[in-house]
C-alpha positions as CSV (number, residue, x, y, z in Angstrom):
1,M,-203.2,25.3,34.8
2,E,-202.0,28.7,35.1
3,R,-199.2,29.3,37.8
4,D,-201.4,32.3,39.3
5,A,-204.6,29.8,40.0
6,P,-205.1,29.0,43.6
7,R,-202.9,26.1,45.0
8,A,-203.3,24.1,47.9
9,E,-200.5,24.7,50.3
10,F,-200.2,21.5,52.2
11,R,-196.3,19.8,51.9
12,A,-197.8,16.2,51.9
13,I,-200.9,15.0,50.9
14,T,-201.3,13.3,54.6
15,A,-201.7,17.0,55.8
16,S,-204.5,17.9,53.1
17,T,-207.9,18.7,53.6
18,A,-211.3,18.6,52.1
19,S,-211.3,22.6,51.0
20,D,-207.4,21.4,49.4
21,W,-209.0,18.7,47.4
22,A,-212.5,21.0,46.6
23,L,-209.9,23.3,44.7
24,I,-207.7,20.7,43.2
25,G,-210.8,19.0,41.9
26,E,-212.5,22.2,40.3
27,Q,-209.2,22.6,38.4
28,F,-208.8,19.1,37.7
29,L,-212.3,19.0,36.2
30,E,-211.0,22.3,33.6
31,Y,-207.5,20.4,32.7
32,A,-209.7,17.5,32.1
33,R,-211.7,19.3,29.9
34,H,-208.8,19.7,27.5
35,L,-207.9,16.0,27.5
36,P,-209.1,16.0,23.8
37,D,-206.8,18.8,22.5
38,R,-203.7,17.2,24.2
39,V,-204.4,14.0,22.6
40,L,-205.4,15.4,19.1
41,K,-202.1,17.6,19.2
42,H,-200.3,14.5,20.2
43,L,-202.0,12.8,17.3
44,R,-200.6,15.3,15.2
45,L,-197.0,14.5,16.1
46,L,-197.2,11.7,13.7
47,E,-198.0,13.6,10.9
48,G,-194.3,13.3,8.7
49,D,-193.3,10.6,10.6
50,Y,-192.8,7.7,7.9
51,G,-190.3,5.2,9.6
52,G,-189.7,3.9,6.2
53,F,-193.9,3.0,5.7
54,P,-195.4,4.2,2.8
55,V,-197.5,6.4,4.3
56,D,-196.8,8.4,7.8
57,R,-197.9,7.4,10.9
58,L,-200.8,10.1,11.5
59,E,-202.3,8.8,7.9
60,H,-202.1,5.2,8.7
61,C,-204.6,6.3,12.0
62,L,-207.0,8.0,9.4
63,Q,-206.6,4.8,7.2
64,C,-207.6,2.7,10.3
65,A,-210.4,4.9,11.7
66,T,-211.4,6.0,8.0
67,R,-211.9,2.0,7.2
68,A,-213.8,1.5,10.3
69,H,-215.9,4.3,10.2
70,R,-216.7,3.4,7.1
71,D,-217.3,-0.3,8.1
72,G,-219.9,0.9,10.6
73,R,-218.0,0.6,13.8
74,D,-219.6,2.8,16.7
75,E,-217.8,6.0,17.8
76,P,-215.6,3.7,20.5
77,Y,-214.1,1.6,18.2
78,V,-213.5,4.3,15.6
79,V,-211.6,6.6,18.1
80,M,-209.8,3.4,19.1
81,A,-209.2,2.8,15.9
82,L,-207.7,6.6,15.7
83,L,-205.6,6.6,18.6
84,H,-204.3,2.7,17.9
85,D,-200.7,3.9,17.6
86,I,-200.9,7.1,19.4
87,G,-197.9,5.5,21.4
88,D,-195.4,5.3,18.6
89,T,-193.7,8.7,19.8
90,L,-193.0,8.1,23.6
91,G,-193.1,4.3,23.7
92,T,-191.3,2.8,20.7
93,F,-191.0,-0.6,22.3
94,N,-194.6,-0.4,24.1
95,H,-196.3,1.7,21.8
96,S,-199.4,-0.7,22.2
97,E,-199.8,-0.4,25.7
98,I,-199.0,3.8,25.6
99,A,-202.4,3.3,23.3
100,A,-204.4,1.0,25.5
101,A,-204.0,3.4,28.4
102,I,-204.9,6.3,27.1
103,L,-208.3,4.7,25.3
104,Q,-209.0,2.5,28.7
105,P,-211.1,5.2,30.5
106,F,-213.4,5.7,27.7
107,V,-214.0,2.2,25.8
108,S,-214.9,-1.0,26.7
109,E,-212.8,-3.6,28.6
110,E,-212.5,-5.3,24.9
111,L,-211.6,-2.0,22.9
112,H,-208.9,-1.5,25.3
113,W,-207.4,-5.0,25.1
114,I,-207.6,-4.9,21.2
115,A,-205.7,-1.4,21.6
116,A,-202.8,-3.0,23.7
117,K,-202.9,-6.2,21.9
118,H,-202.8,-5.3,18.7
119,G,-198.8,-4.7,18.3
120,I,-198.6,-8.8,18.6
121,F,-201.7,-9.6,16.9
122,Q,-200.3,-7.3,13.9
123,G,-197.2,-9.4,13.8
124,Y,-198.8,-12.2,12.5
125,Y,-198.4,-10.0,9.1
126,Y,-194.8,-9.6,9.3
127,F,-192.9,-11.3,11.8
128,Q,-191.7,-13.9,10.1
129,H,-189.7,-11.0,7.8
130,V,-187.9,-10.0,10.9
131,G,-187.0,-13.3,12.2
132,L,-190.0,-13.5,15.0
133,D,-192.7,-15.8,15.6
134,R,-196.1,-14.9,13.7
135,D,-198.0,-16.9,15.6
136,M,-197.5,-15.1,18.6
137,R,-200.3,-14.2,19.4
138,E,-201.6,-17.6,19.6
139,T,-200.7,-17.0,23.4
140,W,-204.2,-15.5,23.7
141,R,-205.7,-18.1,21.4
142,D,-208.4,-18.6,24.5
143,H,-209.0,-15.3,25.6
144,P,-212.5,-13.8,24.9
145,H,-211.4,-11.0,22.7
146,F,-208.9,-13.0,20.8
147,A,-211.1,-12.9,17.7
148,A,-212.1,-9.3,18.0
149,C,-208.3,-8.1,17.8
150,A,-207.5,-10.6,15.2
151,E,-210.3,-8.9,13.3
152,F,-209.3,-5.2,13.9
153,C,-205.9,-6.1,12.4
154,E,-207.1,-7.9,9.5
155,K,-209.5,-5.6,8.4
156,Y,-208.4,-2.1,9.3
157,D,-205.0,-2.3,10.7
158,Q,-202.4,-4.1,8.1
159,N,-204.0,-2.6,5.1
160,A,-203.8,0.9,6.3
161,F,-200.6,2.0,4.6
162,D,-202.2,2.6,1.3
163,A,-200.6,5.8,-0.3
164,D,-203.9,6.0,-2.7
165,Y,-206.4,5.5,0.1
166,Q,-208.4,8.4,0.3
167,S,-209.1,8.9,4.4
168,E,-210.8,11.4,6.4
169,P,-208.9,14.1,7.7
170,L,-208.1,14.6,11.3
171,V,-210.9,17.2,11.3
172,F,-213.5,14.3,10.5
173,F,-212.6,12.3,13.6
174,E,-212.3,15.8,16.0
175,P,-215.6,15.6,17.2
176,T,-216.3,11.7,17.3
177,L,-213.2,11.8,19.5
178,R,-214.7,14.8,21.4
179,R,-217.6,12.6,22.3
180,V,-216.1,9.6,23.5
181,M,-213.1,11.0,25.6
182,S,-215.7,13.9,26.8
183,R,-217.5,11.3,29.8
184,P,-214.6,8.3,31.1
185,V,-216.6,4.7,31.7
186,N,-214.0,2.6,33.3
187,S,-211.9,5.0,35.8
188,P,-212.3,5.3,39.7
189,F,-212.4,9.2,38.6
190,S,-215.5,9.2,36.4
191,R,-217.8,10.4,39.7
192,F,-216.0,13.8,39.5
193,T,-217.2,14.1,35.8
194,E,-220.8,13.6,36.9
């Protein structure tokens, strides 16, 4: 928000009033409206970042989302596929959890779980090459979303490093991302957007 916008004057939340929170809430809604812009901007940070992979991290995300879209997945699934690696820039050692946290208010518990666990599940395809147990995902074998996460990695993630694949550009997914992120479905703060 702008520096000259009205602000509450309390020094501790215990001294805040309903009128303070009305003011904060109004500005919160305006700030929340621009969340898709901030997410898209952060996603663009992945462009040009190859990290040794055949395609940059943005192209990998675009390939995942394009494959999911072309396979007829619904919009929240496509957005999860698009954002699943958005955490790479700030969460180098826990990128899956970062993506899951961003997605959680807007997707089902299943899609949130897929985003949170895909890093370990993706290891099934390469952990044996880096001295890790490729079956690490078996820890969650009895989880109700195990098969869905394994399917995401098999169908959309592990094969999305194809330099010749014709993925849709980011602008193609922007309306979908905006629709999905326009209304939180899993947040205690959802009522403020009604």
